[in-house]
SERO-4910 file (N, C-alpha, C, O; in steps of 0.05 Angstrom, whole numbers):
BEGIN
 pado doro    nc1    nc2    nc3   cac1   cac2   cac3    cc1    cc2    cc3    oc1    oc2    oc3
  Met    A   5512   4599   4529   5488   4596   4513   5494   4601   4483   5506   4622   4477
  Thr    A   5486   4583   4466   5490   4586   4437   5464   4594   4423   5443   4585   4431
  Val    A   5467   4612   4404   5444   4619   4387   5442   4598   4365   5460   4594   4349
  Ile    A   5419   4584   4364   5414   4562   4345   5390   4569   4328   5368   4574   4338
  Gly    A   5394   4568   4302   5371   4570   4283   5362   4542   4276   5378   4525   4269
  Phe    A   5336   4537   4279   5325   4510   4273   5304   4513   4252   5284   4527   4257
  Ile    A   5308   4500   4229   5289   4502   4207   5277   4475   4201   5291   4455   4195
  Gly    A   5250   4473   4203   5236   4448   4199   5226   4436   4224   5240   4420   4237
  Leu    A   5201   4443   4231   5190   4436   4257   5167   4415   4255   5146   4418   4267
  Gly    A   5172   4394   4238   5153   4373   4236   5154   4355   4260   5163   4363   4281
  Asn    A   5144   4330   4257   5142   4312   4279   5169   4307   4293   5170   4305   4317
  Met    A   5190   4305   4277   5217   4301   4288   5229   4327   4297   5239   4329   4319
  Gly    A   5229   4347   4280   5242   4372   4286   5232   4386   4310   5247   4399   4325
  Ala    A   5206   4384   4315   5194   4397   4338   5207   4388   4365   5214   4404   4382
  Gly    A   5209   4361   4368   5221   4351   4392   5251   4357   4394   5260   4363   4416
  Met    A   5265   4357   4372   5293   4363   4372   5298   4392   4380   5316   4397   4397
  Ala    A   5283   4410   4369   5286   4439   4376   5279   4444   4405   5292   4459   4418
  Ala    A   5258   4431   4414   5250   4434   4442   5272   4425   4461   5276   4438   4482
  Asn    A   5285   4404   4455   5307   4394   4473   5331   4413   4473   5343   4417   4494
  Leu    A   5337   4426   4451   5358   4446   4450   5351   4470   4467   5368   4481   4481
  Ala    A   5325   4478   4466   5316   4501   4482   5316   4493   4512   5324   4509   4529
  Lys    A   5308   4469   4518   5307   4460   4545   5335   4459   4558   5338   4463   4582
  Ala    A   5355   4455   4541   5383   4454   4550   5394   4482   4555   5417   4485   4564
  Gly    A   5379   4503   4550   5387   4530   4556   5397   4546   4532   5406   4568   4535
  His    A   5395   4535   4508   5404   4550   4484   5382   4568   4474   5358   4564   4479
  Asp    A   5390   4589   4460   5372   4608   4448   5364   4597   4421   5379   4601   4401
  Val    A   5342   4584   4419   5334   4570   4394   5313   4587   4379   5292   4593   4389
  Arg    A   5321   4595   4355   5303   4611   4338   5292   4592   4317   5306   4582   4300
  Ala    A   5266   4587   4318   5254   4566   4303   5238   4578   4279   5225   4598   4281
  Phe    A   5241   4563   4256   5226   4572   4232   5214   4549   4218   5226   4528   4215
  Asp    A   5189   4553   4209   5174   4533   4194   5152   4548   4178   5144   4570   4186
  Leu    A   5143   4536   4156   5122   4549   4141   5095   4545   4155   5075   4559   4148
  Ser    A   5093   4527   4174   5068   4522   4188   5066   4540   4213   5083   4539   4231
  Glu    A   5045   4556   4214   5040   4573   4237   5035   4557   4262   5044   4564   4284
  Ala    A   5021   4534   4259   5016   4517   4282   5042   4506   4294   5045   4504   4318
  Ala    A   5060   4499   4276   5086   4488   4285   5102   4510   4300   5115   4504   4320
  Leu    A   5100   4535   4292   5114   4557   4305   5102   4562   4333   5117   4567   4352
  Ile    A   5076   4560   4335   5063   4563   4361   5072   4541   4380   5078   4547   4404
  Lys    A   5072   4517   4370   5081   4494   4387   5110   4498   4396   5117   4492   4418
  Ala    A   5127   4508   4377   5155   4512   4384   5158   4534   4406   5175   4531   4424
  Ser    A   5142   4554   4404   5142   4576   4423   5135   4565   4451   5147   4572   4471
  Glu    A   5115   4548   4452   5106   4536   4477   5128   4518   4489   5128   4514   4513
  Ala    A   5146   4508   4472   5167   4491   4481   5193   4506   4488   5213   4494   4495
  Gly    A   5192   4533   4487   5215   4549   4495   5231   4561   4473   5251   4574   4478
  Cys    A   5223   4556   4448   5238   4568   4425   5226   4595   4419   5204   4602   4427
  Arg    A   5242   4611   4404   5233   4637   4395   5226   4635   4365   5243   4631   4349
  Pro    A   5200   4638   4358   5192   4637   4330   5206   4659   4314   5206   4682   4322
  Ala    A   5216   4651   4291   5228   4670   4272   5208   4679   4251   5191   4663   4243
  Glu    A   5210   4703   4242   5191   4714   4223   5198   4704   4194   5181   4704   4177
  Ser    A   5223   4697   4190   5232   4689   4164   5257   4672   4167   5268   4670   4188
  Leu    A   5265   4659   4145   5290   4644   4145   5313   4661   4153   5330   4654   4169
  Ala    A   5314   4685   4141   5336   4704   4147   5337   4711   4177   5358   4711   4189
  Asp    A   5313   4716   4188   5311   4722   4217   5320   4699   4234   5331   4703   4256
  Cys    A   5316   4675   4224   5323   4651   4238   5353   4647   4240   5364   4638   4261
  Val    A   5368   4653   4218   5396   4645   4217   5416   4668   4218   5440   4663   4222
  Asn    A   5407   4693   4216   5428   4714   4212   5446   4718   4236   5469   4728   4232
  Asp    A   5438   4712   4260   5456   4714   4283   5463   4687   4295   5475   4686   4317
  Ala    A   5455   4666   4282   5459   4639   4293   5487   4629   4291   5501   4632   4271
  Asp    A   5497   4617   4313   5523   4604   4314   5521   4576   4301   5539   4567   4288
  Val    A   5497   4564   4304   5492   4537   4294   5465   4538   4280   5446   4550   4290
  Val    A   5463   4525   4257   5437   4522   4243   5431   4492   4239   5448   4477   4228
  Val    A   5408   4483   4248   5399   4455   4245   5376   4455   4226   5357   4471   4229
  Thr    A   5377   4437   4206   5355   4434   4187   5344   4406   4188   5358   4386   4191
  Met    A   5317   4404   4186   5303   4378   4186   5281   4381   4165   5259   4389   4171
  Leu    A   5288   4372   4140   5270   4378   4117   5263   4352   4103   5276   4332   4107
  Pro    A   5242   4353   4085   5231   4328   4074   5249   4314   4054   5250   4290   4054
  Ala    A   5263   4329   4036   5277   4316   4014   5300   4332   4005   5304   4355   4013
  Gly    A   5317   4320   3988   5341   4334   3978   5335   4360   3964   5350   4379   3968
  Lys    A   5314   4362   3949   5307   4387   3935   5301   4409   3954   5307   4433   3949
  His    A   5290   4402   3977   5284   4423   3998   5310   4432   4011   5313   4456   4017
  Val    A   5328   4413   4017   5353   4420   4029   5369   4438   4011   5380   4458   4020
  Arg    A   5371   4431   3985   5385   4448   3966   5373   4476   3965   5388   4496   3965
  Ala    A   5347   4478   3964   5334   4504   3962   5338   4521   3987   5343   4545   3985
  Val    A   5336   4508   4010   5338   4524   4035   5366   4533   4040   5370   4555   4050
  Tyr    A   5386   4518   4032   5414   4526   4035   5423   4544   4012   5436   4565   4017
  Glu    A   5417   4537   3987   5429   4550   3964   5411   4571   3951   5420   4586   3934
  Gly    A   5386   4572   3958   5367   4590   3945   5375   4619   3948   5392   4626   3965
  Gly    A   5363   4636   3931   5370   4664   3931   5366   4678   3958   5379   4698   3964
  Asp    A   5348   4668   3973   5343   4679   4000   5349   4657   4021   5335   4656   4042
  Gly    A   5369   4640   4016   5374   4617   4033   5394   4621   4054   5403   4644   4060
  Ile    A   5401   4599   4067   5419   4600   4090   5447   4611   4083   5458   4627   4097
  Phe    A   5458   4602   4060   5484   4611   4052   5485   4642   4050   5506   4654   4057
  Lys    A   5464   4654   4042   5463   4683   4039   5462   4697   4065   5474   4718   4069
  His    A   5447   4686   4084   5442   4701   4109   5458   4692   4134   5459   4707   4153
  Ala    A   5470   4669   4133   5484   4659   4157   5510   4676   4162   5522   4686   4143
  Lys    A   5517   4679   4187   5541   4694   4193   5566   4677   4187   5565   4653   4187
  Asp    A   5588   4691   4184   5613   4677   4177   5620   4656   4199   5618   4662   4223
  Gly    A   5628   4633   4190   5638   4613   4208   5616   4597   4222   5622   4581   4240
  Ala    A   5591   4600   4214   5570   4585   4227   5573   4555   4221   5584   4547   4201
  Leu    A   5561   4539   4239   5561   4510   4236   5534   4501   4227   5513   4509   4239
  Phe    A   5533   4484   4207   5507   4474   4197   5505   4444   4202   5524   4428   4197
  Ile    A   5482   4435   4212   5476   4407   4217   5450   4401   4202   5429   4410   4210
  Asp    A   5452   4385   4181   5428   4377   4167   5420   4349   4175   5434   4329   4169
  Ser    A   5397   4347   4189   5388   4321   4199   5366   4309   4181   5353   4290   4189
  Ser    A   5361   4321   4158   5342   4309   4139   5353   4282   4129   5377   4277   4129
  Thr    A   5334   4265   4121   5342   4240   4107   5338   4246   4077   5315   4248   4068
  Ile    A   5360   4247   4062   5359   4255   4034   5378   4238   4018   5392   4221   4029
  Asp    A   5379   4242   3992   5397   4227   3975   5426   4235   3980   5432   4258   3987
  Val    A   5444   4216   3976   5472   4220   3982   5484   4242   3965   5499   4259   3976
  Asp    A   5477   4243   3940   5489   4264   3922   5482   4292   3932   5499   4310   3931
  Ser    A   5457   4296   3940   5449   4323   3949   5464   4330   3975   5473   4353   3978
  Ala    A   5467   4311   3993   5482   4316   4018   5510   4324   4012   5521   4344   4023
  Arg    A   5523   4309   3995   5551   4315   3988   5555   4342   3974   5574   4356   3978
  His    A   5536   4348   3956   5537   4373   3941   5534   4397   3960   5550   4415   3959
  Val    A   5514   4397   3978   5510   4419   3995   5533   4423   4015   5541   4446   4020
  Ile    A   5543   4401   4025   5566   4404   4043   5590   4415   4029   5605   4431   4040
  Ser    A   5595   4406   4004   5617   4417   3988   5614   4447   3984   5633   4462   3987
  Glu    A   5590   4456   3978   5585   4484   3974   5589   4500   4000   5600   4522   3999
  Ala    A   5579   4489   4022   5583   4502   4048   5612   4505   4054   5621   4526   4064
  Thr    A   5628   4484   4049   5656   4485   4055   5670   4506   4038   5687   4521   4048
  Leu    A   5663   4508   4013   5675   4528   3995   5669   4556   4005   5685   4575   4000
  Lys    A   5646   4560   4018   5639   4586   4028   5649   4592   4057   5643   4613   4068
  Gly    A   5664   4573   4068   5677   4578   4094   5660   4569   4118   5667   4575   4140
  Phe    A   5639   4554   4112   5622   4543   4134   5631   4514   4141   5641   4500   4124
  Ala    A   5626   4506   4166   5629   4478   4174   5601   4465   4172   5581   4477   4180
  Met    A   5600   4440   4161   5574   4427   4157   5577   4397   4158   5596   4386   4149
  Ile    A   5557   4384   4170   5555   4355   4170   5527   4347   4162   5508   4362   4166
  Asp    A   5525   4323   4150   5498   4311   4147   5495   4292   4171   5513   4278   4179
  Ala    A   5472   4293   4184   5467   4279   4209   5439   4268   4210   5424   4276   4228
  Pro    A   5431   4250   4192   5405   4238   4194   5401   4222   4219   5421   4214   4232
  Val    A   5376   4217   4227   5371   4205   4253   5354   4180   4250   5341   4175   4230
  Ser    A   5356   4164   4271   5338   4141   4275   5328   4142   4304   5342   4151   4322
  Gly    A   5303   4133   4307   5292   4133   4334   5264   4143   4336   5251   4140   4357
  Gly    A   5253   4154   4314   5225   4161   4313   5218   4185   4329   5235   4198   4341
  Val    A   5192   4191   4329   5181   4215   4342   5186   4213   4372   5193   4233   4385
  Gly    A   5183   4189   4384   5188   4186   4412   5217   4192   4420   5222   4204   4440
  Gly    A   5235   4183   4403   5264   4188   4408   5270   4218   4405   5287   4228   4420
  Ala    A   5257   4231   4386   5262   4260   4383   5252   4275   4408   5266   4293   4417
  Ala    A   5229   4268   4418   5218   4281   4442   5235   4275   4467   5239   4293   4484
  Ala    A   5245   4251   4469   5259   4242   4493   5289   4249   4492   5303   4247   4512
  Gly    A   5299   4257   4468   5327   4263   4466   5344   4238   4465   5367   4239   4474
  Thr    A   5334   4217   4453   5348   4191   4453   5354   4182   4424   5357   4158   4420
  Leu    A   5354   4200   4405   5358   4193   4377   5386   4181   4373   5404   4185   4388
  Thr    A   5389   4166   4351   5414   4158   4340   5421   4176   4317   5405   4179   4299
  Phe    A   5445   4188   4318   5454   4205   4296   5476   4191   4280   5495   4181   4292
  Met    A   5473   4191   4254   5493   4179   4236   5504   4203   4220   5491   4214   4203
  Cys    A   5529   4209   4225   5540   4235   4215   5562   4231   4194   5579   4214   4196
  Gly    A   5561   4248   4174   5582   4249   4154   5593   4277   4151   5579   4297   4154
  Gly    A   5619   4279   4146   5632   4305   4144   5660   4304   4156   5669   4284   4166
  Glu    A   5674   4327   4155   5700   4328   4166   5699   4323   4196   5680   4332   4210
  Arg    A   5720   4310   4207   5721   4304   4235   5718   4329   4252   5705   4329   4273
  Gly    A   5732   4351   4244   5730   4376   4260   5702   4387   4261   5693   4397   4282
  Ser    A   5687   4385   4239   5660   4395   4239   5642   4377   4256   5625   4387   4270
  Phe    A   5647   4351   4255   5632   4333   4272   5637   4339   4302   5618   4339   4318
  Glu    A   5662   4344   4309   5668   4350   4337   5654   4376   4346   5646   4379   4369
  Lys    A   5653   4396   4328   5639   4421   4335   5609   4416   4340   5596   4428   4357
  Ala    A   5598   4397   4324   5569   4391   4326   5563   4374   4350   5540   4374   4359
  Arg    A   5582   4359   4360   5577   4338   4380   5562   4348   4404   5543   4334   4413
  Pro    A   5569   4371   4416   5554   4379   4440   5524   4383   4435   5508   4378   4454
  Tyr    A   5516   4391   4412   5488   4395   4406   5474   4369   4399   5451   4364   4406
  Leu    A   5489   4351   4385   5478   4324   4380   5473   4309   4406   5454   4294   4408
  Asp    A   5491   4313   4425   5488   4299   4451   5463   4307   4466   5452   4291   4481
  Ile    A   5454   4331   4461   5429   4340   4473   5405   4327   4461   5386   4320   4474
  Met    A   5406   4323   4435   5383   4312   4420   5384   4282   4417   5363   4270   4411
  Gly    A   5407   4270   4422   5409   4241   4418   5425   4226   4439   5437   4239   4457
  Gln    A   5424   4200   4437   5438   4183   4456   5461   4167   4444   5480   4161   4457
  Asn    A   5459   4161   4418   5479   4147   4404   5488   4163   4380   5473   4168   4362
  Ile    A   5514   4172   4381   5524   4191   4361   5547   4177   4347   5567   4169   4360
  Phe    A   5546   4174   4320   5566   4161   4305   5577   4179   4283   5562   4192   4269
  His    A   5604   4179   4280   5616   4192   4257   5622   4171   4237   5638   4153   4241
  Ala    A   5608   4172   4214   5609   4151   4194   5631   4156   4172   5635   4139   4155
  Gly    A   5644   4179   4174   5664   4185   4154   5658   4211   4140   5647   4229   4151
  Gly    A   5666   4212   4114   5664   4237   4099   5636   4246   4093   5616   4232   4100
  Ala    A   5634   4268   4080   5608   4281   4073   5590   4261   4059   5598   4246   4041
  Gly    A   5565   4260   4068   5545   4242   4056   5544   4214   4069   5525   4199   4064
  Asn    A   5565   4207   4084   5565   4180   4095   5544   4175   4117   5537   4152   4122
  Gly    A   5535   4197   4129   5512   4194   4147   5488   4184   4132   5473   4167   4142
  Gln    A   5483   4196   4109   5461   4187   4092   5465   4158   4083   5445   4143   4081
  Val    A   5489   4151   4076   5494   4123   4068   5486   4104   4090   5473   4084   4085
  Ala    A   5495   4110   4115   5488   4093   4137   5458   4091   4142   5447   4070   4146
  Lys    A   5445   4114   4140   5416   4115   4145   5401   4099   4124   5383   4083   4130
  Ile    A   5408   4104   4099   5393   4091   4077   5398   4060   4077   5379   4045   4074
  Ala    A   5423   4052   4082   5428   4023   4083   5414   4010   4107   5403   3988   4105
  Asn    A   5415   4024   4130   5401   4013   4154   5371   4010   4149   5360   3990   4156
  Asn    A   5359   4030   4137   5330   4029   4134   5322   4010   4112   5300   3998   4113
  Met    A   5339   4006   4092   5333   3985   4073   5333   3958   4086   5315   3941   4081
  Leu    A   5352   3953   4104   5353   3928   4118   5329   3925   4137   5318   3903   4138
  Leu    A   5321   3947   4150   5297   3946   4167   5272   3939   4151   5256   3923   4159
  Gly    A   5269   3951   4127   5246   3945   4111   5245   3916   4102   5224   3904   4101
  Ile    A   5268   3906   4095   5270   3877   4087   5263   3859   4110   5248   3840   4107
  His    A   5275   3865   4134   5269   3849   4158   5240   3849   4164   5228   3828   4171
  Met    A   5227   3873   4162   5199   3874   4170   5182   3857   4152   5164   3842   4161
  Ile    A   5187   3858   4126   5171   3841   4107   5176   3812   4113   5157   3796   4113
  Gly    A   5201   3804   4117   5206   3776   4123   5193   3766   4148   5183   3744   4150
  Thr    A   5193   3784   4168   5180   3777   4194   5150   3774   4190   5137   3755   4201
  Cys    A   5137   3792   4174   5109   3789   4168   5103   3763   4154   5084   3749   4161
  Glu    A   5119   3756   4135   5115   3731   4120   5117   3707   4138   5101   3688   4136
  Ala    A   5136   3707   4157   5140   3685   4175   5116   3681   4193   5106   3659   4197
  Phe    A   5106   3703   4205   5083   3702   4222   5058   3693   4207   5042   3677   4217
  Asn    A   5055   3703   4182   5032   3695   4166   5033   3666   4159   5012   3652   4160
  Leu    A   5056   3656   4152   5059   3627   4146   5053   3610   4170   5039   3590   4168
  Ala    A   5064   3618   4193   5058   3603   4218   5028   3601   4224   5018   3580   4231
  Glu    A   5015   3625   4220   4986   3626   4226   4971   3608   4206   4953   3593   4214
  Lys    A   4978   3609   4180   4964   3593   4160   4967   3563   4165   4950   3546   4158
  Leu    A   4989   3556   4178   4995   3527   4184   4985   3519   4212   4991   3497   4221
  Gly    A   4971   3537   4226   4959   3530   4251   4975   3536   4276   4968   3527   4298
  Leu    A   4996   3553   4274   5012   3561   4297   5006   3589   4305   5009   3608   4288
  Asp    A   4996   3594   4329   4988   3621   4337   5012   3639   4340   5035   3630   4344
  Ala    A   5007   3666   4339   5028   3686   4338   5045   3685   4364   5070   3687   4362
  Gln    A   5032   3682   4387   5048   3682   4412   5067   3658   4414   5090   3661   4422
  Thr    A   5057   3635   4406   5074   3611   4407   5097   3614   4388   5120   3607   4394
  Phe    A   5091   3623   4364   5113   3626   4344   5133   3647   4354   5157   3643   4352
  Tyr    A   5123   3669   4366   5141   3689   4377   5159   3678   4399   5183   3682   4399
  Asp    A   5147   3663   4417   5162   3651   4439   5185   3634   4429   5207   3633   4441
  Ile    A   5180   3620   4407   5200   3602   4396   5221   3618   4380   5245   3616   4385
  Ser    A   5211   3633   4360   5229   3646   4341   5245   3669   4354   5268   3674   4345
  Ser    A   5234   3682   4374   5249   3704   4387   5273   3694   4402   5290   3710   4410
  Thr    A   5275   3668   4407   5299   3656   4420   5314   3638   4401   5332   3624   4410
  Ala    A   5307   3639   4376   5320   3621   4356   5333   3639   4335   5336   3663   4338
  Ser    A   5342   3626   4313   5359   3640   4293   5344   3661   4277   5356   3678   4264
  Gly    A   5317   3661   4278   5301   3681   4263   5297   3707   4278   5285   3725   4267
  Gln    A   5307   3708   4303   5303   3732   4319   5314   3757   4305   5336   3757   4294
  Asn    A   5299   3779   4306   5308   3805   4296   5292   3827   4309   5272   3822   4322
  Trp    A   5301   3852   4305   5289   3875   4319   5260   3878   4310   5243   3884   4327
  Ser    A   5253   3873   4285   5226   3876   4276   5207   3857   4290   5183   3862   4293
  Met    A   5218   3835   4300   5202   3815   4314   5200   3822   4344   5178   3824   4355
  Thr    A   5223   3827   4357   5223   3829   4386   5216   3856   4397   5207   3859   4420
  Ser    A   5221   3877   4381   5215   3904   4390   5191   3917   4377   5179   3936   4388
  Tyr    A   5183   3906   4353   5163   3920   4337   5145   3900   4323   5137   3904   4300
  Cys    A   5139   3878   4337   5126   3855   4324   5101   3863   4307   5083   3875   4317
  Pro    A   5101   3855   4282   5079   3863   4264   5054   3846   4268   5033   3853   4258
  Ala    A   5056   3824   4283   5032   3808   4290   5021   3818   4316   5035   3820   4336
  Pro    A   4995   3824   4318   4983   3833   4343   4986   3812   4365   4984   3788   4360
  Gly    A   4992   3822   4389   4993   3804   4412   5020   3804   4426   5021   3814   4448
  Pro    A   5041   3793   4414   5065   3787   4429   5079   3811   4442   5089   3810   4464
  Val    A   5081   3834   4428   5095   3858   4438   5074   3880   4442   5066   3893   4422
  Gln    A   5066   3884   4466   5044   3902   4472   5048   3930   4463   5029   3944   4455
  Ser    A   5073   3940   4463   5078   3968   4455   5079   3972   4425   5081   3994   4416
  Ala    A   5078   3950   4409   5080   3952   4380   5055   3964   4367   5033   3961   4378
  Pro    A   5058   3978   4345   5035   3990   4331   5015   3969   4322   4991   3976   4319
  Ser    A   5023   3944   4319   5004   3923   4312   4981   3920   4332   4960   3910   4326
  Asn    A   4986   3928   4356   4966   3927   4377   4950   3953   4380   4933   3956   4398
  Arg    A   4955   3972   4361   4940   3997   4360   4929   4001   4332   4928   4023   4322
  Asp    A   4921   3979   4319   4910   3980   4292   4930   3993   4273   4922   4006   4254
  Tyr    A   4956   3989   4278   4978   3999   4261   4979   4029   4259   4986   4040   4238
  Gln    A   4971   4043   4281   4975   4072   4282   5005   4077   4280   5021   4064   4293
  Ala    A   5012   4097   4265   5040   4100   4257   5058   4111   4279   5051   4130   4293
  Gly    A   5081   4097   4282   5104   4109   4295   5122   4119   4273   5133   4141   4274
  Phe    A   5126   4102   4252   5141   4108   4229   5125   4098   4205   5121   4074   4201
  Thr    A   5114   4117   4189   5095   4109   4169   5106   4093   4146   5130   4094   4141
  Ala    A   5089   4078   4133   5097   4063   4109   5106   4083   4088   5124   4076   4072
  Ala    A   5095   4107   4087   5103   4127   4067   5132   4135   4072   5147   4139   4053
  Met    A   5140   4138   4097   5168   4145   4104   5186   4122   4097   5209   4126   4087
  Met    A   5178   4097   4102   5194   4075   4095   5197   4073   4064   5219   4067   4055
  Leu    A   5176   4078   4050   5177   4078   4020   5197   4099   4011   5213   4094   3992
  Lys    A   5197   4122   4023   5216   4143   4016   5245   4133   4019   5261   4136   4001
  Asp    A   5250   4120   4041   5277   4110   4047   5284   4086   4028   5307   4084   4019
  Met    A   5265   4069   4022   5270   4047   4003   5276   4058   3976   5294   4048   3962
  Arg    A   5262   4079   3967   5268   4091   3941   5296   4104   3941   5310   4102   3922
  Leu    A   5303   4117   3963   5330   4129   3965   5351   4107   3963   5371   4110   3951
  Ser    A   5345   4084   3976   5365   4062   3976   5368   4052   3947   5391   4045   3939
  Gln    A   5347   4050   3932   5349   4040   3905   5361   4060   3886   5375   4052   3867
  Glu    A   5357   4085   3890   5370   4106   3874   5400   4104   3880   5417   4106   3861
  Ala    A   5408   4101   3905   5436   4100   3913   5449   4074   3902   5471   4075   3892
  Ala    A   5434   4052   3903   5444   4027   3893   5450   4029   3863   5470   4019   3853
  Lys    A   5431   4041   3848   5435   4044   3819   5459   4062   3814   5475   4055   3796
  Ser    A   5462   4083   3829   5485   4102   3825   5511   4088   3830   5531   4092   3817
  Ala    A   5512   4070   3851   5536   4057   3859   5541   4031   3845   5563   4019   3847
  Gly    A   5522   4022   3829   5524   3996   3816   5523   3973   3835   5537   3952   3831
  Ala    A   5508   3976   3857   5506   3955   3877   5481   3938   3873   5459   3949   3866
  Ser    A   5483   3912   3876   5461   3894   3873   5445   3892   3899   5456   3884   3919
  Thr    A   5420   3900   3898   5402   3898   3922   5375   3887   3914   5355   3901   3915
  Pro    A   5374   3861   3905   5348   3850   3896   5327   3850   3917   5303   3855   3911
  Leu    A   5334   3844   3942   5313   3844   3963   5304   3872   3969   5280   3877   3974
  Gly    A   5322   3891   3968   5314   3919   3972   5295   3928   3950   5276   3942   3955
  Ala    A   5301   3920   3925   5284   3928   3902   5256   3916   3905   5237   3929   3900
  His    A   5255   3890   3913   5229   3878   3916   5213   3890   3940   5189   3893   3938
  Ser    A   5227   3896   3961   5214   3909   3984   5203   3936   3977   5181   3943   3986
  Glu    A   5217   3951   3960   5206   3976   3950   5180   3973   3936   5161   3988   3940
  Thr    A   5177   3952   3920   5152   3948   3905   5129   3941   3924   5106   3949   3919
  Leu    A   5135   3927   3946   5114   3921   3965   5105   3945   3981   5081   3949   3985
  Tyr    A   5123   3962   3989   5115   3987   4003   5101   4006   3983   5083   4021   3991
  Ala    A   5109   4005   3958   5095   4020   3937   5066   4010   3934   5048   4026   3928
  Ala    A   5062   3985   3938   5034   3974   3936   5017   3984   3959   4993   3988   3956
  Met    A   5029   3989   3983   5014   4001   4005   5006   4030   3997   4984   4038   4002
  Glu    A   5024   4044   3984   5018   4071   3975   4995   4070   3955   4977   4086   3956
  Ala    A   4997   4052   3935   4976   4050   3915   4949   4043   3926   4929   4051   3915
  Ala    A   4949   4029   3949   4924   4021   3962   4914   4042   3981   4893   4039   3994
  Gly    A   4929   4065   3983   4920   4086   4001   4924   4079   4030   4911   4091   4048
  Gln    A   4943   4061   4036   4947   4052   4063   4975   4060   4074   4984   4050   4095
  Asp    A   4988   4078   4060   5015   4086   4069   5016   4104   4093   5038   4111   4102
  Gly    A   4993   4112   4103   4992   4127   4128   4994   4109   4152   4998   4118   4175
  Leu    A   4991   4083   4148   4994   4063   4169   5024   4062   4177   5041   4071   4162
  Asp    A   5029   4051   4201   5057   4045   4208   5069   4026   4187   5054   4010   4174
  Phe    A   5095   4027   4184   5107   4010   4164   5104   3980   4170   5105   3963   4152
  Ser    A   5100   3973   4196   5094   3945   4202   5066   3937   4193   5060   3913   4193
  Gly    A   5050   3956   4185   5024   3950   4174   5025   3936   4147   5004   3929   4136
  Ile    A   5049   3933   4137   5052   3917   4112   5043   3888   4118   5039   3872   4099
  Met    A   5040   3881   4143   5028   3855   4150   5001   3852   4137   4993   3830   4128
  Arg    A   4986   3874   4135   4959   3873   4123   4961   3867   4093   4945   3853   4081
  Leu    A   4982   3878   4080   4986   3872   4052   4993   3843   4048   4983   3829   4030
  Ile    A   5011   3833   4065   5019   3805   4063   4995   3786   4067   4993   3765   4055
  Lys    A   4977   3794   4085   4954   3777   4091   4930   3783   4073   4909   3771   4075
  Asp    A   4934   3802   4054   4912   3811   4036   4888   3820   4052   4866   3811   4047
  Asp    A   4894   3838   4071   4874   3846   4091   4868   3876   4089   4860   3889   4109
  Phe    A   4871   3888   4065   4864   3916   4062   4834   3919   4055   4824   3941   4052
***
């Protein structure tokens, strides 16, 4: 049994921590939300009274936080993880953050004698609860191998993408592509409808033709063809447009830093920003179909 400190018990972190506890580990959970701590306790975790209480005896620390500034503060702050963690602890940061912050924090952890990887995830709240997430990991191979047994509990597809920050690179590039695909799929269904072709017929044709993609066949933004898709639940979120906008912004910050041309990514960011401006970013990201159809 390993003592694991888990910091960040939001929609994703709650399921991940619960699966580590279910596997028999001693999970000490910390979050600023009292309701999240109660839920974690019900799932078999031990609520920690403070960040220090969460990590001071932990062999492994997992963090799942909103943004790079939070990751930097939680690790490097005056009362942060670096101060309180025991010597030789392993850190796994599963937040989706900017590449520079990920590389900086891992570099600082390494200088202090800790092993650390960035390990952002894909798979949504359902994947977190079911333990079927995809992990995209960056960091030294040895650190990745140390983390692997715990990642295997929380996920189904585990990839080592290379050096520090490369997990974030993979996540950001993948989600930029997903955002672009979703918009293109919405435009195609909208065009077909405007020209008199119903969604089911277009789906039956395009899903077996060259336009086929995950946004169409697994998460269809047009109501009807894929019953499990949010489009059939009034676009109730599995992955919100706000979260997609966060990832699109990260992709464009990274593109600017790297001098990479991403014109479709840049335009997609403006469309998800329009959902935010319209107060509709709480919808699922496939709800951008409503923007395309001018249906807000």
